[in-house]
C-alpha positions as CSV (number, residue, x, y, z in Angstrom):
1,M,101.5,80.4,130.5
2,S,102.3,78.6,127.2
3,K,101.2,80.1,123.9
4,K,98.9,77.1,123.3
5,K,97.2,77.6,126.7
6,L,96.9,81.3,126.1
7,F,95.3,80.7,122.7
8,K,92.9,78.1,124.1
9,R,91.9,80.4,127.0
10,T,91.2,83.2,124.5
11,L,89.0,81.0,122.4
12,L,87.2,79.7,125.5
13,S,86.6,83.2,126.7
14,S,85.1,84.2,123.3
15,A,83.0,81.1,123.3
16,V,81.6,81.7,126.8
17,I,80.7,85.3,125.9
18,L,78.8,84.1,122.7
19,A,77.1,81.3,124.6
20,S,76.0,83.6,127.3
21,F,74.4,86.0,124.9
22,Q,72.7,83.1,123.0
23,V,71.3,81.7,126.3
24,L,69.9,85.1,127.3
25,A,68.5,85.6,123.9
26,N,66.6,82.3,123.9
27,D,65.4,82.4,127.5
28,D,61.7,83.3,127.4
29,D,61.6,83.5,131.2
30,V,64.1,86.4,131.3
31,N,61.9,89.5,131.5
32,H,64.4,91.9,130.0
33,L,64.6,89.8,126.8
34,S,60.9,89.5,126.3
35,N,59.4,89.9,122.9
36,E,58.1,93.4,123.9
37,D,61.7,94.6,124.3
38,I,62.7,93.6,120.7
39,E,62.2,95.9,117.8
40,P,59.5,94.5,115.6
41,Q,60.8,95.8,112.3
42,T,64.0,95.2,110.5
43,S,66.2,98.1,109.5
44,S,67.4,99.0,106.0
45,D,70.9,97.8,106.9
46,A,69.7,94.6,108.6
47,G,72.0,91.6,108.6
48,M,71.0,88.2,107.3
49,I,69.8,86.9,110.7
50,E,67.5,89.9,111.3
51,S,66.3,89.9,107.7
52,L,65.3,86.2,107.8
53,S,64.1,85.9,111.4
54,G,63.2,89.5,112.4
55,F,65.4,89.1,115.5
56,N,68.4,91.3,116.3
57,L,70.3,90.5,119.4
58,N,71.6,94.1,119.5
59,D,68.0,95.4,119.8
60,T,67.2,93.5,123.0
61,K,66.9,95.5,126.2
62,F,69.9,93.8,127.8
63,M,72.2,94.9,125.0
64,K,70.8,98.4,124.8
65,D,71.0,98.8,128.6
66,T,74.6,97.6,128.7
67,G,75.7,99.3,125.5
68,F,77.2,96.2,124.0
69,E,77.0,95.3,120.3
70,V,78.0,92.1,118.6
71,G,78.3,91.5,114.9
72,M,79.8,89.2,112.2
73,W,80.6,89.3,108.5
74,A,82.0,86.8,106.0
75,S,83.6,87.5,102.6
76,A,84.8,85.2,99.9
77,G,86.0,85.8,96.3
78,I,87.8,84.5,93.3
79,T,90.5,86.1,91.1
80,G,91.8,85.3,87.6
81,N,94.6,87.0,85.6
82,T,95.9,87.0,82.1
83,N,99.3,85.5,83.0
84,G,97.8,82.1,83.8
85,D,99.9,81.8,87.0
86,T,98.6,80.3,90.2
87,T,99.5,83.4,92.2
88,N,98.4,87.0,91.8
89,S,101.6,88.3,93.3
90,P,102.6,91.0,94.1
91,I,99.0,91.8,94.8
92,S,98.1,90.2,98.2
93,F,94.9,89.4,100.1
94,N,93.3,88.2,96.9
95,D,96.6,86.6,95.9
96,R,95.5,83.2,94.6
97,V,94.4,82.7,91.0
98,N,91.4,80.5,89.9
99,E,90.8,79.5,93.5
100,V,87.9,80.5,95.7
101,L,89.3,82.2,98.8
102,F,87.3,82.5,102.0
103,N,88.9,85.8,102.9
104,E,87.3,86.8,106.2
105,L,85.0,85.4,108.8
106,N,85.1,88.2,111.4
107,F,83.3,88.3,114.7
108,Y,83.4,91.3,117.0
109,I,82.0,92.4,120.3
110,E,82.1,96.1,121.2
111,R,81.0,98.6,123.7
112,A,81.4,102.1,122.2
113,V,82.0,104.9,124.7
114,N,79.5,107.7,124.9
115,K,81.4,110.8,123.7
116,E,78.4,113.1,124.0
117,G,77.9,113.0,127.7
118,D,79.6,114.8,130.6
119,S,80.6,111.7,132.6
120,W,83.3,109.1,132.4
121,D,82.7,106.0,130.3
122,V,84.5,102.8,129.6
123,G,84.2,100.5,126.6
124,G,86.3,98.4,124.3
125,R,86.3,96.1,121.3
126,M,87.5,92.6,120.3
127,D,87.8,91.4,116.7
128,F,88.4,87.7,115.9
129,M,89.1,86.8,112.3
130,Y,89.4,83.5,110.4
131,G,90.3,83.3,106.7
132,T,93.1,84.0,104.2
133,D,93.2,87.7,105.1
134,S,94.3,86.7,108.6
135,R,97.8,85.9,107.3
136,F,98.4,89.6,106.7
137,T,96.8,91.1,109.8
138,Q,98.8,89.2,112.5
139,A,101.1,91.0,114.9
140,S,104.6,89.9,115.9
141,G,104.7,88.3,119.3
142,W,100.9,87.9,119.3
143,D,98.6,85.9,117.0
144,N,101.4,85.1,114.5
145,E,102.9,82.8,117.1
146,W,99.7,80.9,118.0
147,W,100.1,77.2,117.4
148,V,97.2,77.0,114.9
149,N,99.1,79.5,112.6
150,Q,102.3,77.5,112.5
151,N,101.3,75.1,109.7
152,G,102.1,77.5,106.9
153,G,98.7,77.3,105.3
154,Y,96.6,80.0,103.7
155,Y,93.9,79.8,106.3
156,N,94.9,81.4,109.6
157,I,93.3,83.1,112.5
158,A,94.0,86.6,113.9
159,M,92.9,89.0,116.6
160,P,93.6,92.3,115.0
161,Q,91.8,94.3,117.7
162,L,91.6,93.9,121.5
163,Y,91.5,97.2,123.3
164,M,89.9,99.1,126.1
165,E,88.5,102.6,125.5
166,V,88.0,105.3,128.1
167,F,86.2,108.6,127.7
168,A,87.2,111.4,130.1
169,P,84.9,114.5,130.2
170,I,87.8,117.0,130.1
171,G,87.3,120.0,128.0
172,N,85.4,118.7,124.9
173,G,86.2,115.1,126.0
174,I,89.4,113.0,125.7
175,T,89.1,109.4,124.4
176,A,91.9,107.0,125.3
177,K,92.3,103.7,123.4
178,L,94.6,101.2,125.1
179,G,95.6,97.9,123.7
180,H,95.8,96.4,120.1
181,F,93.9,98.2,117.4
182,Y,93.8,99.1,113.6
183,T,96.0,101.9,112.3
184,T,94.9,105.4,111.6
185,I,97.2,105.6,108.6
186,G,95.9,105.6,105.1
187,Y,92.5,105.2,103.5
188,E,91.9,101.5,102.8
189,V,91.4,99.1,105.7
190,V,91.5,95.4,106.5
191,P,87.7,94.8,107.2
192,A,86.2,93.9,103.8
193,P,82.8,95.7,104.3
194,D,84.6,99.1,104.6
195,N,86.3,99.0,101.2
196,F,84.8,99.7,97.8
197,F,87.2,97.3,95.9
198,Y,87.9,93.6,96.5
199,S,91.6,94.1,95.8
200,H,93.8,96.5,97.7
201,A,96.1,99.3,96.6
202,Y,99.9,98.8,96.7
203,T,100.2,101.7,99.1
204,M,98.0,99.9,101.7
205,L,99.6,96.5,101.0
206,Y,103.2,97.4,101.3
207,G,103.6,101.0,102.5
208,E,101.4,101.2,105.6
209,P,101.0,99.3,108.9
210,F,97.8,97.4,109.6
211,T,97.7,97.3,113.4
212,H,99.4,98.9,116.4
213,T,99.8,98.0,120.1
214,G,99.9,100.8,122.6
215,A,97.9,103.9,123.6
216,M,96.1,106.5,121.5
217,F,94.4,109.6,122.7
218,S,92.0,111.7,120.6
219,Y,90.3,115.1,121.2
220,D,87.7,117.0,119.3
221,I,88.8,120.7,119.3
222,D,85.4,121.7,117.8
223,D,82.9,120.5,115.3
224,N,85.5,120.7,112.5
225,F,88.9,119.9,113.9
226,S,90.2,116.9,115.9
227,I,93.6,115.7,117.0
228,N,95.1,112.4,118.0
229,A,98.4,111.3,119.5
230,G,99.9,108.2,121.1
231,A,102.7,105.8,121.6
232,V,102.7,102.4,119.9
233,M,105.1,99.5,119.5
234,G,105.8,100.1,115.8
235,W,104.0,98.4,112.9
236,D,102.0,95.1,113.3
237,N,103.8,94.3,116.5
238,M,102.8,93.2,120.0
239,T,106.0,92.2,121.9
240,S,109.0,92.1,119.6
241,N,111.7,94.7,120.1
242,A,109.8,95.9,123.2
243,G,112.1,98.9,123.7
244,A,111.4,100.3,120.2
245,W,108.4,102.7,120.5
246,S,106.9,105.0,117.8
247,F,104.9,108.2,117.9
248,L,101.5,107.9,116.1
249,G,99.4,110.9,115.7
250,G,97.8,113.5,113.5
251,T,94.9,115.8,112.9
252,S,91.7,115.9,110.8
253,W,89.3,118.5,109.5
254,T,85.8,118.1,108.3
255,S,83.7,120.9,106.7
256,T,80.6,122.0,108.4
257,N,78.4,120.5,105.7
258,Q,80.4,117.2,106.0
259,A,81.1,117.2,102.2
260,T,84.9,117.7,102.6
261,S,87.5,116.2,104.9
262,V,91.3,116.1,105.3
263,N,93.1,113.6,107.6
264,V,96.9,113.8,108.1
265,Q,98.6,111.0,110.1
266,L,102.3,110.4,110.9
267,I,104.2,107.5,112.6
268,S,107.9,107.7,113.5
269,G,110.2,105.5,115.6
270,D,112.9,102.9,115.7
271,T,112.1,99.3,114.5
272,S,114.9,97.8,116.6
273,D,115.7,98.3,120.2
274,T,119.4,97.5,119.7
275,E,120.4,100.0,117.0
276,A,119.4,103.2,115.2
277,S,116.6,102.1,112.9
278,N,114.1,105.0,112.5
279,R,111.2,104.5,110.1
280,T,109.0,107.5,109.5
281,M,106.0,107.9,107.3
282,Y,103.0,110.2,106.8
283,S,99.7,109.8,105.1
284,I,97.3,112.5,103.8
285,V,93.8,111.5,102.9
286,A,91.4,114.1,101.4
287,T,87.7,113.4,100.6
288,H,85.1,115.4,98.8
289,D,81.5,114.8,97.8
290,F,80.9,116.7,94.5
291,T,77.2,115.7,94.8
292,D,75.2,113.3,97.0
293,K,76.1,110.6,94.5
294,F,79.6,111.5,93.2
295,H,82.5,111.0,95.7
296,Y,86.3,111.6,95.4
297,V,89.2,110.5,97.5
298,F,92.9,111.6,97.2
299,Q,95.6,109.9,99.2
300,H,99.4,110.6,99.4
301,D,101.8,108.6,101.5
302,F,105.6,109.1,101.9
303,G,107.9,107.0,104.0
304,T,111.6,106.7,104.8
305,Q,113.6,104.3,106.8
306,I,117.2,103.7,108.0
307,Q,118.8,100.3,107.3
308,A,118.7,98.1,110.3
309,N,120.5,94.7,109.9
310,S,119.2,93.3,113.2
311,V,115.6,93.3,112.0
312,G,116.4,92.7,108.3
313,Q,115.3,96.2,107.3
314,S,116.6,97.8,104.1
315,G,117.0,101.6,104.0
316,G,115.3,103.8,101.5
317,N,112.2,105.8,100.6
318,W,108.8,105.0,99.2
319,F,105.7,107.0,98.3
320,G,102.2,106.5,96.8
321,I,99.5,108.5,95.2
322,N,96.0,107.1,95.0
323,Q,92.8,108.5,93.6
324,Y,89.3,107.1,94.0
325,F,86.2,108.2,92.1
326,T,82.8,106.5,93.0
327,Y,79.3,107.2,91.8
328,D,76.1,105.9,93.2
329,I,73.9,105.0,90.2
330,L,71.1,103.6,92.4
331,D,70.7,103.2,96.2
332,N,72.1,99.7,95.8
333,V,74.5,100.1,92.8
334,G,77.7,102.0,92.7
335,V,80.6,102.2,90.3
336,G,84.2,103.2,91.0
337,L,87.6,103.9,89.6
338,R,90.9,103.6,91.6
339,A,94.1,105.0,90.0
340,E,97.3,104.4,91.9
341,W,101.1,104.9,91.7
342,F,103.4,103.3,94.2
343,N,107.1,104.0,94.0
344,D,109.4,101.6,95.8
345,K,112.3,101.9,93.4
346,G,114.8,101.5,96.2
347,G,113.2,98.3,97.4
348,A,112.6,99.7,100.9
349,Q,109.3,97.8,101.3
350,R,110.4,94.8,99.2
351,V,107.4,94.5,97.0
352,N,107.8,91.0,95.5
353,A,111.5,91.4,96.5
354,V,111.9,93.8,93.6
355,G,112.1,97.6,93.8
356,A,110.0,99.2,91.1
357,N,107.4,101.8,90.1
358,Y,103.9,100.2,90.2
359,L,100.9,101.6,88.4
360,A,97.4,100.3,88.6
361,A,93.9,101.2,87.5
362,S,90.9,99.3,88.9
363,F,87.3,99.5,87.7
364,G,84.7,98.1,90.0
365,V,81.0,97.8,90.8
366,N,79.2,97.5,94.2
367,Y,75.9,95.7,94.0
368,T,73.8,95.2,97.1
369,P,70.7,93.1,96.1
370,L,69.9,92.5,99.8
371,S,70.7,94.5,102.8
372,W,73.0,91.8,104.0
373,L,74.7,90.8,100.7
374,K,77.1,92.8,98.6
375,L,78.8,91.8,95.4
376,R,82.0,93.4,94.2
377,P,83.2,92.6,90.7
378,E,86.2,94.4,89.4
379,V,88.8,94.4,86.6
380,R,92.3,95.7,87.4
381,F,95.2,96.6,85.1
382,D,98.7,96.6,86.6
383,W,102.0,97.8,85.1
384,A,105.6,98.1,86.5
385,D,108.9,99.3,85.1
386,E,110.5,95.9,86.2
387,E,109.5,92.3,85.7
388,V,107.5,91.7,88.9
389,F,104.5,89.7,87.6
390,N,104.1,86.1,86.6
391,N,106.9,84.9,88.7
392,N,109.1,87.9,87.9
393,T,108.9,87.3,84.1
394,G,106.4,90.0,83.1
395,D,105.9,93.7,83.6
396,S,102.1,93.8,83.3
397,Q,98.9,92.0,84.3
398,I,95.2,92.1,83.9
399,E,93.1,90.8,86.8
400,F,89.4,89.9,86.9
401,A,88.0,89.4,90.4
402,M,84.7,89.3,92.3
403,D,83.8,88.7,95.9
404,M,80.7,88.6,98.1
405,I,80.2,90.0,101.6
406,V,77.6,88.7,103.9
407,T,76.8,90.5,107.1
408,F,75.0,88.6,109.8
């Protein structure tokens, strides 16, 4: 099957699913979707559609009985900097200056497995994303080769998640995730609603994978400890170098009162299936709630890789240290500080094609005037010990940015 036909079939399948749900939702003759089966009140985290109409497809009897959930969000923002350049490089995702970016329009359909029961369960999830962020979340041999992404523009599409999940009632329960899914490495993530800041840390942008393809197994040892382990086809990859597999796994601990947690993850494996090309990295993320309002996150990453000419991979090490402080002033207003140091002096990750020490401090606000609308203004200060900003002519930059997130 050609890539164009595969892409069209994927879009058609998604459209059929959406259309089917919409037809069922609008059919007054279908008993299991009658008005009596729909929750009459909106929740405190209701999306725009539910807030304006009182209707939530996920609250219908059909959706509750089948365990499916659908959702969508959109995010858009604008960035300016003191260099007056048209690009915010080496910062990516919000990489354009004085230009509104429609970063993400993300639709998902999910059936989460029941991990509390004593029977087998099967679920899965698909995410489909359009926007400028899609450029950075594509996988080799998968959505990066779809014909609509070959025009070199800023607006692309991606399918960062497409996996099946199986729960096996063995011991405390084993969960298997099979397919294409987001990484367990690091703290910041691709989905905009799950991050405090609009911009991203260098560690996330250049030192970590975004997605994996393979199998991941997780197991809760008790109420505090859990472990996960699996085999994946490296970083952000679907079919390239099919013989080069990596181990991905780790462990996490959460205190009984849920105030403190530590998550350690490691990935190691060759990047080429024709030569020795090991790339190994670990990530440690620790969180602590000093109070119900004051939250802290510490992250440390370290990576090393062997030079591999067949895949254009330079050898070297990199590491990052990030700290996050956030405080909830009101139920709908929070302030935050992110301080980061990313060291890629050897140029292993090729940040802006220049190896350097990168320092940044970001100050931001999260304001949620409506349950379905969040505004994230921020100011960010960047420094480096090499000229990496303003087309490699400056060693510092001040950035002003804001985006908005709408959940449907």
